[in-house]
N, C-alpha and C positions, 0 to 999 in steps of 0.2 A: 515457666523455665524451672528446671530442676537444679540440684546442686552441681552435677557434673557439668551442665552447661555454662554455669557461672565459672567454675573452675577452669574450663576451656577458654572462656573469654579472658579471664585474668592472666592466664599463661601465653595468650597469643601475642606475639611481639608487635603486631600492628596496634593492638590495644594498649600496650606500654608506651608505644610511640605516640598514640592519640593522647594519652594522659600527660606524658611529658610536654607535648607541644601546647596542649590546653593550658597547663599550669604555667609554663614559661610566659605565654602570652598574657594570662591573667596578672601575673607578677609585674610583667612590664607596664601594662596599662595601669596597675595599681601604684606603681612607683612614680609614674607621670603625674597621676592625681595627687599623689602625696607631695610631690615636689611643687606642684601648682599652689596647694594649700599652704605649703611651708614658706614659699615665696611671698604669698599674701600675708601671712602672719608676720614675716620679717619685714615687710613694707610697713605694716601697721606700727610695728614696734620702733623701727628706726627712721621711717620717713612719713609719720602721720600727717605732716602738712601738705605733702604730695596729694594724699587722698582727700584732704579737705579743701584744695585748691579747686577754684571753679573753672569749668571747661572754657568758658570765655567770660570775659567781665560782666557782661549782661546776663548771663545764664544763672539760673538758681541751681543747676545740677553741678555737682562736684565730681572729680575724677573717681572718687571711691564707688559711685553707683555703677558706671559702666564696667570698672574693673571687678567688682563684685558680682554683676550679671554675667560677665564673661566667664569667671570662675564656676558659676553654677552651670552655665551652658556648656562649659568643657566636660563637666561630668556626663551630661547628656551625649555629647558627641562621642567620648570615649566608650560610653555604653553601647551606642549605636555601632560603633566600630567592632566591639566585641560580639554583639549580636549578629552582625553580617558575617563574620567569620565563623561563628558558631553555627550558623544556619546553613553555610556553605561548605566549607572544608571539613570542619568537624562533623557534621551530620552525615556527609558523604563517607568518610572513614569509619563512622559508627555503623552505617548500613553494610558496608563491605565486610566489617568484622562479623556482623550477625549472620551474614550470607554464609561466610567461611565456617563458622562454628555449627550452624544448623544442618 
């Protein structure tokens, strides 16, 4: 691609729509993840006894383990949500833009 092609792409209103949709979606998912981590840190700071409490009296596992694993898994789930939308809607828009410009 040459410079004029890149310029036509950047000036295309559908490209600008794609960029804004993708950025907004990424920021929303980032805010969700940040909120989850913040909640976990606040739980550690203000209710550490909850994380140290056993799931059941005879269990060696405390609530901190499944909550921590859940936090890690939520990062994978949010990444999967982003990838699914990126491979679907965002890729489709990208191909349509490239067809228009060429």
